[in-house]
N, C-alpha and C positions, 0 to 999 in steps of 0.2 A: 581811751578805750582799748587801744592795742596793748598798752602796758598792762592793763588789768587782765586782759585775755591771756597774755603771756604768763602773768603771775598765777592765774588760775590753772593754766596748763602745767606749769612747773609744780604746783602743789599736788595736782592729781598724779603727775608722773612720779614724784618722790614718794607718795603714799603707796603707790602700786609697786614701784621698783626702787628700793632705797639705794643710796649712793654706794658705790663699790668701795670697800675699805680693805686693801690688800693686807694690812697688818693683822687682820682677823684670821687670815687663811694660811699665812706662811709661818713656818717654825723659826724660832730664833735661838737655835742651839739645842743641845741635848736636854731632854726633859727629866723629870724625877725618876722615871722607870729606868732610864739609862744610868743615872747616878746610883741607884740601889743595886743594879746589876754589877756595876764596876767597883763597888765598895770592897768586895772580897778579893778582887783580882790584883790590887796594888800590893807590891812586895816591899814598900816603904823602905 
């Protein structure tokens, strides 16, 4: 009974507030706009 109540509470909690996923919010290096901007600046 306690296990089923915990599972129900867990399902309700995750449906209201999904798990935090930091990889969705942090940048991983310069993006395409930065690459376009810097294309003309290289003196090769």
